N, C-alpha and C positions, 0 to 999 in steps of 0.2 A: 170773485178768487182771483188772485197773483203766483203765479208759481216761480217757483225762484230757484234756479240749480246752481249749487255750491263745489267750484275744486280749486286746487293749490298745488304746488308746487310742483309747478311743471318742467323744469330743471331740463328746458329746448337739448336735445342732444341728437346729432352727433356733436362735439365739442369739434368748433371750426379752428383753423391753422391755426395756431398760436406762435409768434416770434420771441424770440428769445430774450428779447428788451420787456418784452410785456409782462415776462416773469419775474423781473428784477423789484417785485414786491411780494404783500402776502398771496398774491397769484401763485408761487411756485407752490407752499404748501396745500393749493386746492387743484391744481395742478397732478400733481403727486396724488392725491387722495382719489381725481378721476378714472385715473389712468388705473390704480390697484386695486379701486374698491368700487366707487360710485356709477361709475360709465357702465358697469355691467348690471346693475340695479333701474339705470334710467334710459327706454328703448320709446326710441321713435313710434314707434307701429303701433304701442301696446297707447300712448296717447291719443295718437288719430283714431283707434278703433274706438277708445273713452269716448273722444267728444264725437265721434260719428254718431253715438248711441245715446249720449244727452243734446244734441240738435233735434234729433227724431224725436224727444220729449216735450220738444215746442215750448220751451221755457220763455217767459217774460224776459226775463233779464236772467241775466251770467256773474256771478261772482266769481271772482280770481284774487286768496287772498295769499299770494306773493311768490316769490324765487322762479320767475319768467327764466331765470338765465343762473349759469353759474360759476364765470370766473370775472363777471359784468366785462368780460370786450365790447368795444363797438360793434364788432362783426354779430353775436350775441344780439347787443342789443338790438340792432334792426333787425335780425328773424324774430326776434321777442315781437316786434312792431306788425309786423306781417303775419306773424300769428296769430297775435287778436284783430286784428281785421279782417282775418280769413272764420276767426271765430264769430265776431258780428260785428255790426254798427256797434259803436261808443253810446247809441240811446238805449241797446239792451245787453252790454258790459260793462262791471264798472270792476277794476283794480285799483289793489296795493302794492306795496313792493313788499319783498322780506330782505334778510342780511343778504340772500346772494346778491339782491339788486343794487345794494348800498357793499358790495365786496371790497372795494377800495377810495379813494377821496375821490369826490367828484363823479363819482359811477349814478349814481342816483339820479344826481344832477341832468347829466346827461338821459339819461331814461327816461327822467318824466317831460324836455324837451320832447324824444320821440315819440312817447306812450299819448302825450298831450288828452286829449279828450278821453280817452282811457282813464287817465287816475283823475278826475277834474269834474267839479259838479257844482253847487253851492257852498259859500263860506261866507265865513263871518267875520272875515278881512282878509288882509292878502295871504296869510302864510298858506302853503295849497291841501296840508292835512288841520282838521277832519276836514274830510268836502260832505255834502249830500246828494244821495239822489234820490229823486223819488217818482214811484210810478206807481200810482192810483196812492189809495191810502197808506200801503206802504214806503218804506223811506233808509233808504239802507245809506249808513255811517261810514265811509273810508278813512281806517286810522293809519299811521308808518311807525312802525317800531324797528323801523329799519335804519339802522347805523353801521357805519364801519367801523371794526373792533381788529384788536392785534391780531396776528395769527393765531391760529383752534379756537379763535373764540367765535362763538356765533348767535351773542346773547340781542336783544332790544333792548332799547328803551322808549315809552311815549313822551316824554318829556314835561315839565309841570304846564309849559306854557301851552302846550298842545289838550291835557286833561284836562286846564280848564275849560277849551273851546268844546273839547265834546260835552263838558258838563255841562256848559252854556244851551249845548244843540239839544241834547238830550230832555230839557228842559223845555224849552220852546217846542221840539216833537211830540213830546208826552202834550201839553197843554192842546195840540193841535189833535188829539189821538193819533195819529201814526204809529205800525207798529215799527217801530225801531232795532233795524239790527246792525250793529256792528263790525264790520270787518279791521281784523287785526290778526297779522302774521303769526308771532310770537302766541302761543297759551296764555291767557293770563291765572292760572290755577298758583294755589299757595304755593303746593307741591313743585311745579316746573319754577317756580318762580325763584325759588330759593337753587336751583342750580346758575349756579354764576356764567358756567361755560358757556349754557345754551340757551338760558331763561328767559326773561322779561323782567330786567333788573329791578324797575318801578311797578311793578304786579299791584305792591299794596293802595299804591293811589290811583291804579285804574280800577282798583277793583271798589274801591272806597267811593270815586265818582257814580260808578256803576251801582250800589247800595245805596245813596242817596237820590241820586234821580231816576233809579231805572231804564229798564230796556225789555225789550221783549223775544232778542236770540241776539248772540254773539258768533260767530263764525272765523276760525281759525285754523291754521296749519302747522309747517314747520315740522311737528314730532312724526313726519310721513306713516303716522297710523289715524285709526278711526275712535274718534272717543268720545263721552257723550259727558261731560259734566253739567253746575250750576252754581250759582254766587247770591246770596242773599239778597233781597232786595226790600222795596215796602209794601209792594203789591204781589208779595212771592217772589221765591228762588226765580232768577234768568237763566236758559239753559245756555251751556256752551258746548257747541258742538265744532269738533275736527277733524277735517276728513286726509284719507291719503294719500300720499301721493300719487296724482295724476298718472306718472310715467314709470310706475312700479310694476314691472312682470308677475304673469300670474304666478312664475315663482321663487318669485321675491322672498327672502328668507323672514322679512317683517309682514309686509302687509300688502296686498296685491293693489295696482289701482282702482281709485272706486273717484264717485261722485255724488252728492246729495242733492234729493229734489226736494224743495219746500211747497207744501201746498197750502198759502196762507189765504183766511177769511177770515169774515167779520159777520159773524150770527146774529141782531140787533146791538147790542152795547157789549159783547163777549169776542175774542180774538178765537182763535181756532188756528191751527198749525200741525200739519202733518207732517214727517220727515219719510222717504224712503232713502234705503242706500243702496246705488245699483255696484256692482264691481267685476273683478275678475274670480273666480274661486280659485284656490289653492294647485287643482288642476285642469290643465283643460284650459282653452281659449274662450270658453263661453263667458258673455256679460249679462249676469245673471241680477234679478231682485236679492239682493242680501239679508235685507230686516226692514220692517218699517216698525215706525211707533209713533206716539200722540206726543208731540213737543208740549202744547199748551190746550 
């Protein structure tokens, strides 16, 4: 059995000192948003306690689906690299970027160099995404939907080339009988895909690739809420699971900090996957088992 932990939308806090020259871009809107709203809903102590609880579960691998930072400042990227190192070695932690990790032009390139092996793996060519991590008979496929967008836009896009490579990987890994877990920051659901400001712009093409080639599980973040959906595929529906922000405090008006733990096992020729959601209640500071369900 392989145990996979999933967290997302870390949004490391507090925000480091920001020089005025660093705000001469889209960052000015993000900075104001942090000061007026988001900074109150992203706490480092919340994240630390949640991560400690998660690590006590001794997962075989941890998936982080983006938004490690807020404004993609160089100091934030350095701190995120240190946070990943504290989370675990690159052999047992894999991450993908979110829209905040590509907040301004050039930020994602800087982040990929700094995070190095945490956002890399086996690839079909020189393109950084998608990449594959294999652990036992489970294969995690890291897809990037992170693009730099204008102010007030938090949308994502996978791109035609990456979707083509994803299709090929799904095909190859399916033929080799792997349990295929696709990691993407933006949710690929039809409803959210229609949201031009926050959605995944090429969600229909992404869903089409999944429908053609199949997968066993899709993990995402971005919405800061927990959710379970599905994409129809040849062998049956592919579960799509989103997780709330790992830094949101218990009193958050949306969803308190949570993580998901998946137990994946093959019995004969049949895959089984059970999900347990752990997180804060809306009152108090205890981390508890909030939900348990059979995924497949």
